[in-house]
A tleap script that builds the chain and sets N, CA, C and O, in Angstrom:
source leaprc.protein.ff14SB
mol = sequence {
  NMET ASN ARG LYS ILE PHE THR ALA LEU ALA
  SER ALA ALA ALA PHE ALA VAL VAL SER LEU
  THR PRO LEU ALA ALA GLN ALA GLU PRO LEU
  PRO THR ASP CYS HIE HIE GLY TYR GLY TRP
  GLN THR ASP TYR THR TRP ALA ARG CYS ASP
  LYS GLY ALA GLY SER VAL ARG ALA ILE ALA
  THR CYS SER ASN GLY ARG THR LYS LYS THR
  VAL TYR GLY PRO TRP LYS GLY ILE ARG VAL
  GLN SER SER ALA HIE CYS PRO ASP THR TYR
  PRO LYS ALA VAL SER HIE SER TYR ASP ILE
  LYS CARG
}
set mol.1.N position { -14.303 81.795 14.401 }
set mol.1.CA position { -13.342 81.347 13.423 }
set mol.1.C position { -12.123 80.721 14.097 }
set mol.1.O position { -11.641 79.672 13.671 }
set mol.2.N position { -11.628 81.373 15.153 }
set mol.2.CA position { -10.477 80.833 15.870 }
set mol.2.C position { -10.791 79.476 16.485 }
set mol.2.O position { -9.926 78.604 16.559 }
set mol.3.N position { -12.018 79.305 16.920 }
set mol.3.CA position { -12.421 78.031 17.528 }
set mol.3.C position { -12.353 76.904 16.494 }
set mol.3.O position { -11.945 75.793 16.833 }
set mol.4.N position { -12.742 77.163 15.246 }
set mol.4.CA position { -12.679 76.158 14.185 }
set mol.4.C position { -11.231 75.783 13.886 }
set mol.4.O position { -10.913 74.608 13.698 }
set mol.5.N position { -10.362 76.778 13.844 }
set mol.5.CA position { -8.939 76.499 13.596 }
set mol.5.C position { -8.361 75.672 14.741 }
set mol.5.O position { -7.636 74.706 14.505 }
set mol.6.N position { -8.679 76.047 15.979 }
set mol.6.CA position { -8.190 75.305 17.140 }
set mol.6.C position { -8.680 73.859 17.106 }
set mol.6.O position { -7.906 72.940 17.374 }
set mol.7.N position { -9.941 73.650 16.785 }
set mol.7.CA position { -10.501 72.303 16.711 }
set mol.7.C position { -9.809 71.493 15.623 }
set mol.7.O position { -9.503 70.318 15.830 }
set mol.8.N position { -9.562 72.095 14.483 }
set mol.8.CA position { -8.883 71.396 13.384 }
set mol.8.C position { -7.459 71.022 13.779 }
set mol.8.O position { -7.015 69.908 13.498 }
set mol.9.N position { -6.741 71.929 14.423 }
set mol.9.CA position { -5.368 71.644 14.858 }
set mol.9.C position { -5.340 70.557 15.931 }
set mol.9.O position { -4.465 69.691 15.912 }
set mol.10.N position { -6.276 70.596 16.853 }
set mol.10.CA position { -6.339 69.577 17.902 }
set mol.10.C position { -6.631 68.207 17.303 }
set mol.10.O position { -6.051 67.208 17.728 }
set mol.11.N position { -7.518 68.154 16.327 }
set mol.11.CA position { -7.821 66.883 15.661 }
set mol.11.C position { -6.607 66.359 14.909 }
set mol.11.O position { -6.323 65.162 14.948 }
set mol.12.N position { -5.892 67.237 14.229 }
set mol.12.CA position { -4.690 66.830 13.488 }
set mol.12.C position { -3.619 66.316 14.439 }
set mol.12.O position { -2.947 65.329 14.137 }
set mol.13.N position { -3.452 66.966 15.576 }
set mol.13.CA position { -2.456 66.526 16.556 }
set mol.13.C position { -2.824 65.159 17.118 }
set mol.13.O position { -1.952 64.303 17.272 }
set mol.14.N position { -4.088 64.940 17.424 }
set mol.14.CA position { -4.523 63.639 17.940 }
set mol.14.C position { -4.297 62.552 16.900 }
set mol.14.O position { -3.859 61.456 17.249 }
set mol.15.N position { -4.582 62.825 15.643 }
set mol.15.CA position { -4.353 61.856 14.571 }
set mol.15.C position { -2.871 61.520 14.447 }
set mol.15.O position { -2.513 60.358 14.260 }
set mol.16.N position { -2.018 62.517 14.550 }
set mol.16.CA position { -0.571 62.296 14.435 }
set mol.16.C position { -0.073 61.395 15.555 }
set mol.16.O position { 0.745 60.507 15.312 }
set mol.17.N position { -0.546 61.605 16.768 }
set mol.17.CA position { -0.123 60.771 17.900 }
set mol.17.C position { -0.580 59.339 17.700 }
set mol.17.O position { 0.200 58.412 17.919 }
set mol.18.N position { -1.817 59.135 17.291 }
set mol.18.CA position { -2.340 57.787 17.075 }
set mol.18.C position { -1.601 57.093 15.939 }
set mol.18.O position { -1.291 55.907 16.049 }
set mol.19.N position { -1.314 57.795 14.860 }
set mol.19.CA position { -0.661 57.157 13.722 }
set mol.19.C position { 0.804 56.837 13.993 }
set mol.19.O position { 1.361 55.979 13.309 }
set mol.20.N position { 1.445 57.474 14.946 }
set mol.20.CA position { 2.839 57.181 15.280 }
set mol.20.C position { 2.982 56.037 16.274 }
set mol.20.O position { 4.088 55.526 16.449 }
set mol.21.N position { 1.931 55.626 16.916 }
set mol.21.CA position { 2.003 54.572 17.922 }
set mol.21.C position { 2.590 53.272 17.387 }
set mol.21.O position { 3.440 52.700 18.069 }
set mol.22.N position { 2.204 52.760 16.215 }
set mol.22.CA position { 2.821 51.524 15.723 }
set mol.22.C position { 4.326 51.652 15.497 }
set mol.22.O position { 5.051 50.673 15.680 }
set mol.23.N position { 4.814 52.822 15.107 }
set mol.23.CA position { 6.251 53.007 14.915 }
set mol.23.C position { 7.005 52.849 16.228 }
set mol.23.O position { 8.099 52.284 16.247 }
set mol.24.N position { 6.441 53.336 17.313 }
set mol.24.CA position { 7.094 53.193 18.608 }
set mol.24.C position { 7.146 51.728 19.019 }
set mol.24.O position { 8.135 51.286 19.603 }
set mol.25.N position { 6.100 50.974 18.723 }
set mol.25.CA position { 6.081 49.555 19.072 }
set mol.25.C position { 7.132 48.782 18.284 }
set mol.25.O position { 7.683 47.805 18.791 }
set mol.26.N position { 7.420 49.200 17.051 }
set mol.26.CA position { 8.408 48.515 16.233 }
set mol.26.C position { 9.834 48.778 16.701 }
set mol.26.O position { 10.747 48.055 16.302 }
set mol.27.N position { 10.046 49.781 17.528 }
set mol.27.CA position { 11.386 50.108 17.992 }
set mol.27.C position { 11.896 49.097 19.019 }
set mol.27.O position { 13.079 49.116 19.358 }
set mol.28.N position { 11.039 48.229 19.512 }
set mol.28.CA position { 11.448 47.215 20.486 }
set mol.28.C position { 12.511 46.307 19.861 }
set mol.28.O position { 12.359 45.884 18.714 }
set mol.29.N position { 13.581 46.003 20.597 }
set mol.29.CA position { 14.664 45.200 20.017 }
set mol.29.C position { 14.265 43.744 19.795 }
set mol.29.O position { 13.419 43.199 20.503 }
set mol.30.N position { 14.881 43.141 18.813 }
set mol.30.CA position { 14.696 41.709 18.556 }
set mol.30.C position { 15.498 40.894 19.561 }
set mol.30.O position { 16.405 41.425 20.202 }
set mol.31.N position { 15.176 39.609 19.706 }
set mol.31.CA position { 15.993 38.747 20.556 }
set mol.31.C position { 17.428 38.662 20.019 }
set mol.31.O position { 17.648 38.632 18.808 }
set mol.32.N position { 18.391 38.624 20.932 }
set mol.32.CA position { 19.802 38.471 20.569 }
set mol.32.C position { 20.448 37.465 21.512 }
set mol.32.O position { 19.799 36.939 22.416 }
set mol.33.N position { 21.722 37.208 21.293 }
set mol.33.CA position { 22.487 36.238 22.083 }
set mol.33.C position { 21.756 34.892 22.071 }
set mol.33.O position { 21.498 34.296 23.116 }
set mol.34.N position { 21.430 34.432 20.859 }
set mol.34.CA position { 20.657 33.199 20.677 }
set mol.34.C position { 21.577 31.999 20.456 }
set mol.34.O position { 22.645 32.114 19.853 }
set mol.35.N position { 21.142 30.868 20.950 }
set mol.35.CA position { 21.886 29.616 20.839 }
set mol.35.C position { 20.911 28.518 20.439 }
set mol.35.O position { 19.724 28.601 20.755 }
set mol.36.N position { 21.398 27.486 19.743 }
set mol.36.CA position { 20.540 26.366 19.369 }
set mol.36.C position { 21.392 25.128 19.193 }
set mol.36.O position { 22.596 25.213 18.947 }
set mol.37.N position { 20.746 23.962 19.322 }
set mol.37.CA position { 21.490 22.719 19.171 }
set mol.37.C position { 20.575 21.509 19.241 }
set mol.37.O position { 19.350 21.625 19.256 }
set mol.38.N position { 21.211 20.344 19.283 }
set mol.38.CA position { 20.476 19.085 19.424 }
set mol.38.C position { 20.239 18.807 20.898 }
set mol.38.O position { 21.033 19.199 21.753 }
set mol.39.N position { 19.141 18.129 21.185 }
set mol.39.CA position { 18.877 17.704 22.544 }
set mol.39.C position { 19.773 16.536 22.927 }
set mol.39.O position { 20.501 16.004 22.088 }
set mol.40.N position { 19.720 16.140 24.183 }
set mol.40.CA position { 20.563 15.022 24.616 }
set mol.40.C position { 20.107 13.715 23.996 }
set mol.40.O position { 20.872 12.753 23.945 }
set mol.41.N position { 18.871 13.669 23.527 }
set mol.41.CA position { 18.407 12.556 22.700 }
set mol.41.C position { 18.348 13.067 21.266 }
set mol.41.O position { 18.212 14.270 21.045 }
set mol.42.N position { 18.448 12.182 20.305 }
set mol.42.CA position { 18.536 12.617 18.904 }
set mol.42.C position { 17.190 12.969 18.277 }
set mol.42.O position { 17.126 13.229 17.075 }
set mol.43.N position { 16.119 12.984 19.059 }
set mol.43.CA position { 14.796 13.238 18.475 }
set mol.43.C position { 14.277 14.658 18.690 }
set mol.43.O position { 13.106 14.924 18.416 }
set mol.44.N position { 15.114 15.571 19.172 }
set mol.44.CA position { 14.640 16.947 19.321 }
set mol.44.C position { 15.794 17.945 19.244 }
set mol.44.O position { 16.963 17.590 19.391 }
set mol.45.N position { 15.422 19.212 19.007 }
set mol.45.CA position { 16.377 20.313 19.002 }
set mol.45.C position { 15.869 21.384 19.959 }
set mol.45.O position { 14.710 21.358 20.372 }
set mol.46.N position { 16.727 22.311 20.305 }
set mol.46.CA position { 16.355 23.377 21.232 }
set mol.46.C position { 16.902 24.712 20.730 }
set mol.46.O position { 17.836 24.757 19.929 }
set mol.47.N position { 16.299 25.802 21.219 }
set mol.47.CA position { 16.762 27.159 20.931 }
set mol.47.C position { 16.415 28.049 22.112 }
set mol.47.O position { 15.408 27.848 22.791 }
set mol.48.N position { 17.276 29.044 22.343 }
set mol.48.CA position { 17.078 29.970 23.458 }
set mol.48.C position { 17.791 31.278 23.132 }
set mol.48.O position { 18.902 31.269 22.601 }
set mol.49.N position { 17.153 32.401 23.450 }
set mol.49.CA position { 17.783 33.716 23.315 }
set mol.49.C position { 17.848 34.352 24.702 }
set mol.49.O position { 16.877 34.316 25.458 }
set mol.50.N position { 18.998 34.933 25.025 }
set mol.50.CA position { 19.215 35.441 26.379 }
set mol.50.C position { 19.122 36.959 26.523 }
set mol.50.O position { 19.117 37.463 27.646 }
set mol.51.N position { 19.049 37.694 25.423 }
set mol.51.CA position { 18.982 39.158 25.509 }
set mol.51.C position { 17.963 39.694 24.512 }
set mol.51.O position { 17.482 38.975 23.636 }
set mol.52.N position { 17.646 40.987 24.672 }
set mol.52.CA position { 16.696 41.630 23.779 }
set mol.52.C position { 15.273 41.433 24.262 }
set mol.52.O position { 15.026 41.263 25.456 }
set mol.53.N position { 14.348 41.458 23.331 }
set mol.53.CA position { 12.930 41.274 23.642 }
set mol.53.C position { 12.293 40.509 22.495 }
set mol.53.O position { 12.819 40.494 21.382 }
set mol.54.N position { 11.176 39.883 22.763 }
set mol.54.CA position { 10.476 39.125 21.732 }
set mol.54.C position { 10.437 37.652 22.069 }
set mol.54.O position { 10.433 37.272 23.240 }
set mol.55.N position { 10.409 36.816 21.030 }
set mol.55.CA position { 10.248 35.371 21.211 }
set mol.55.C position { 11.163 34.600 20.275 }
set mol.55.O position { 11.632 35.119 19.261 }
set mol.56.N position { 11.404 33.348 20.642 }
set mol.56.CA position { 12.218 32.434 19.839 }
set mol.56.C position { 11.493 31.098 19.778 }
set mol.56.O position { 10.769 30.736 20.705 }
set mol.57.N position { 11.690 30.358 18.674 }
set mol.57.CA position { 11.180 28.996 18.608 }
set mol.57.C position { 12.211 28.121 17.900 }
set mol.57.O position { 12.873 28.550 16.955 }
set mol.58.N position { 12.326 26.897 18.377 }
set mol.58.CA position { 13.258 25.936 17.793 }
set mol.58.C position { 12.668 25.356 16.517 }
set mol.58.O position { 11.452 25.228 16.377 }
set mol.59.N position { 13.555 25.008 15.587 }
set mol.59.CA position { 13.163 24.343 14.346 }
set mol.59.C position { 14.018 23.094 14.211 }
set mol.59.O position { 15.239 23.149 14.360 }
set mol.60.N position { 13.376 21.969 13.931 }
set mol.60.CA position { 14.097 20.713 13.708 }
set mol.60.C position { 13.743 20.169 12.335 }
set mol.60.O position { 12.580 20.176 11.933 }
set mol.61.N position { 14.749 19.702 11.625 }
set mol.61.CA position { 14.515 18.926 10.412 }
set mol.61.C position { 14.687 17.475 10.821 }
set mol.61.O position { 15.763 17.066 11.258 }
set mol.62.N position { 13.624 16.703 10.677 }
set mol.62.CA position { 13.598 15.319 11.143 }
set mol.62.C position { 13.618 14.366 9.947 }
set mol.62.O position { 13.101 14.685 8.876 }
set mol.63.N position { 14.219 13.204 10.143 }
set mol.63.CA position { 14.354 12.243 9.044 }
set mol.63.C position { 13.937 10.846 9.489 }
set mol.63.O position { 14.084 10.471 10.652 }
set mol.64.N position { 13.412 10.088 8.524 }
set mol.64.CA position { 13.140 8.671 8.764 }
set mol.64.C position { 14.097 7.807 7.943 }
set mol.64.O position { 13.891 6.601 7.805 }
set mol.65.N position { 15.140 8.430 7.400 }
set mol.65.CA position { 16.106 7.716 6.579 }
set mol.65.C position { 15.838 7.841 5.089 }
set mol.65.O position { 16.739 7.640 4.275 }
set mol.66.N position { 14.602 8.172 4.727 }
set mol.66.CA position { 14.231 8.326 3.315 }
set mol.66.C position { 13.762 9.747 3.009 }
set mol.66.O position { 14.165 10.337 2.006 }
set mol.67.N position { 12.924 10.284 3.863 }
set mol.67.CA position { 12.382 11.627 3.652 }
set mol.67.C position { 12.573 12.461 4.913 }
set mol.67.O position { 12.883 11.948 5.989 }
set mol.68.N position { 12.376 13.767 4.739 }
set mol.68.CA position { 12.559 14.694 5.858 }
set mol.68.C position { 11.288 15.494 6.101 }
set mol.68.O position { 10.453 15.660 5.212 }
set mol.69.N position { 11.165 15.984 7.327 }
set mol.69.CA position { 10.020 16.792 7.725 }
set mol.69.C position { 10.520 17.879 8.675 }
set mol.69.O position { 11.359 17.618 9.537 }
set mol.70.N position { 10.001 19.100 8.515 }
set mol.70.CA position { 10.365 20.201 9.405 }
set mol.70.C position { 9.293 20.357 10.474 }
set mol.70.O position { 8.099 20.390 10.174 }
set mol.71.N position { 9.733 20.453 11.724 }
set mol.71.CA position { 8.810 20.664 12.842 }
set mol.71.C position { 9.273 21.885 13.635 }
set mol.71.O position { 10.453 22.236 13.634 }
set mol.72.N position { 8.322 22.518 14.306 }
set mol.72.CA position { 8.585 23.759 15.026 }
set mol.72.C position { 8.208 23.612 16.488 }
set mol.72.O position { 7.197 22.992 16.821 }
set mol.73.N position { 9.025 24.183 17.353 }
set mol.73.CA position { 8.694 24.249 18.768 }
set mol.73.C position { 7.796 25.447 19.031 }
set mol.73.O position { 7.557 26.251 18.131 }
set mol.74.N position { 7.297 25.573 20.252 }
set mol.74.CA position { 6.448 26.715 20.594 }
set mol.74.C position { 7.277 27.994 20.744 }
set mol.74.O position { 8.469 27.941 21.045 }
set mol.75.N position { 6.634 29.133 20.531 }
set mol.75.CA position { 7.292 30.418 20.768 }
set mol.75.C position { 7.507 30.584 22.263 }
set mol.75.O position { 6.594 30.361 23.059 }
set mol.76.N position { 8.727 30.978 22.641 }
set mol.76.CA position { 9.067 31.189 24.052 }
set mol.76.C position { 9.719 32.554 24.206 }
set mol.76.O position { 10.310 33.082 23.264 }
set mol.77.N position { 9.605 33.118 25.396 }
set mol.77.CA position { 10.192 34.422 25.681 }
set mol.77.C position { 11.696 34.345 25.920 }
set mol.77.O position { 12.305 33.279 25.838 }
set mol.78.N position { 12.269 35.491 26.214 }
set mol.78.CA position { 13.704 35.597 26.466 }
set mol.78.C position { 14.080 34.762 27.694 }
set mol.78.O position { 13.366 34.748 28.697 }
set mol.79.N position { 15.208 34.072 27.592 }
set mol.79.CA position { 15.764 33.206 28.643 }
set mol.79.C position { 14.892 31.983 28.929 }
set mol.79.O position { 14.990 31.386 30.001 }
set mol.80.N position { 14.038 31.608 27.966 }
set mol.80.CA position { 13.226 30.390 28.092 }
set mol.80.C position { 13.497 29.534 26.860 }
set mol.80.O position { 13.485 30.034 25.735 }
set mol.81.N position { 13.738 28.256 27.073 }
set mol.81.CA position { 14.100 27.356 25.973 }
set mol.81.C position { 12.874 26.823 25.239 }
set mol.81.O position { 11.889 26.422 25.859 }
set mol.82.N position { 12.948 26.825 23.914 }
set mol.82.CA position { 11.943 26.196 23.056 }
set mol.82.C position { 12.517 24.883 22.547 }
set mol.82.O position { 13.705 24.807 22.234 }
set mol.83.N position { 11.691 23.851 22.461 }
set mol.83.CA position { 12.129 22.547 21.944 }
set mol.83.C position { 11.219 22.113 20.805 }
set mol.83.O position { 9.997 22.237 20.892 }
set mol.84.N position { 11.822 21.603 19.739 }
set mol.84.CA position { 11.078 21.052 18.602 }
set mol.84.C position { 11.308 19.546 18.596 }
set mol.84.O position { 12.436 19.090 18.407 }
set mol.85.N position { 10.249 18.774 18.802 }
set mol.85.CA position { 10.349 17.315 18.923 }
set mol.85.C position { 9.933 16.620 17.629 }
set mol.85.O position { 8.880 16.915 17.063 }
set mol.86.N position { 10.762 15.706 17.178 }
set mol.86.CA position { 10.465 14.930 15.973 }
set mol.86.C position { 9.376 13.900 16.269 }
set mol.86.O position { 9.375 13.303 17.345 }
set mol.87.N position { 8.453 13.684 15.336 }
set mol.87.CA position { 7.422 12.659 15.537 }
set mol.87.C position { 8.022 11.259 15.385 }
set mol.87.O position { 9.108 11.097 14.830 }
set mol.88.N position { 7.308 10.264 15.880 }
set mol.88.CA position { 7.787 8.874 15.808 }
set mol.88.C position { 8.052 8.417 14.375 }
set mol.88.O position { 8.917 7.571 14.146 }
set mol.89.N position { 7.324 8.964 13.418 }
set mol.89.CA position { 7.497 8.556 12.018 }
set mol.89.C position { 8.734 9.180 11.361 }
set mol.89.O position { 9.144 8.752 10.282 }
set mol.90.N position { 9.322 10.176 12.000 }
set mol.90.CA position { 10.574 10.821 11.561 }
set mol.90.C position { 11.460 10.951 12.803 }
set mol.90.O position { 11.626 12.056 13.319 }
set mol.91.N position { 12.030 9.853 13.290 }
set mol.91.CA position { 12.584 9.815 14.642 }
set mol.91.C position { 13.918 10.517 14.894 }
set mol.91.O position { 14.327 10.631 16.049 }
set mol.92.N position { 14.605 10.987 13.865 }
set mol.92.CA position { 15.928 11.562 14.110 }
set mol.92.C position { 16.027 13.002 13.614 }
set mol.92.O position { 15.709 13.291 12.460 }
set mol.93.N position { 16.473 13.906 14.495 }
set mol.93.CA position { 16.735 15.291 14.106 }
set mol.93.C position { 18.068 15.337 13.369 }
set mol.93.O position { 19.097 14.927 13.907 }
set mol.94.N position { 18.045 15.841 12.130 }
set mol.94.CA position { 19.266 15.889 11.321 }
set mol.94.C position { 19.791 17.317 11.130 }
set mol.94.O position { 20.909 17.498 10.647 }
set mol.95.N position { 19.011 18.321 11.496 }
set mol.95.CA position { 19.516 19.695 11.516 }
set mol.95.C position { 18.679 20.522 12.488 }
set mol.95.O position { 17.542 20.178 12.809 }
set mol.96.N position { 19.272 21.615 12.941 }
set mol.96.CA position { 18.592 22.478 13.909 }
set mol.96.C position { 18.766 23.934 13.524 }
set mol.96.O position { 19.770 24.323 12.927 }
set mol.97.N position { 17.757 24.741 13.882 }
set mol.97.CA position { 17.776 26.169 13.610 }
set mol.97.C position { 16.773 26.832 14.551 }
set mol.97.O position { 16.259 26.193 15.470 }
set mol.98.N position { 16.495 28.132 14.315 }
set mol.98.CA position { 15.499 28.827 15.123 }
set mol.98.C position { 14.943 30.015 14.359 }
set mol.98.O position { 15.552 30.509 13.410 }
set mol.99.N position { 13.757 30.467 14.798 }
set mol.99.CA position { 13.115 31.687 14.309 }
set mol.99.C position { 13.028 32.657 15.473 }
set mol.99.O position { 12.959 32.236 16.627 }
set mol.100.N position { 13.031 33.962 15.179 }
set mol.100.CA position { 12.787 34.970 16.202 }
set mol.100.C position { 11.711 35.923 15.711 }
set mol.100.O position { 11.499 36.072 14.508 }
set mol.101.N position { 11.035 36.566 16.656 }
set mol.101.CA position { 10.043 37.596 16.313 }
set mol.101.C position { 9.950 38.585 17.459 }
set mol.101.O position { 10.358 38.301 18.585 }
set mol.102.N position { 9.400 39.758 17.145 }
set mol.102.CA position { 9.194 40.798 18.171 }
set mol.102.C position { 8.145 40.356 19.140 }
set mol.102.O position { 7.824 41.086 20.078 }
savepdb mol mol.pdb
quit
């Protein structure tokens, strides 16, 4: 009888440890100390985060004078710059922003 109780408690403890693992992963800090702006040419924007953990990507709103299009740069790690380049059909970046993720 004691062996059955011990087995049940051991199984419950193992389940508790496994189910708490995603919560520990979520405790990782988001990127901070982020900066963004226009590139030295008017056809792209950039973004960079210098602290924390996770990734950042640049966002550019591009215009052809009549309509606008949003483009995204690649996800980059901390202290690495992401650039969002406007396509030839929407040659000018008219606003800049960024996204972050864990």
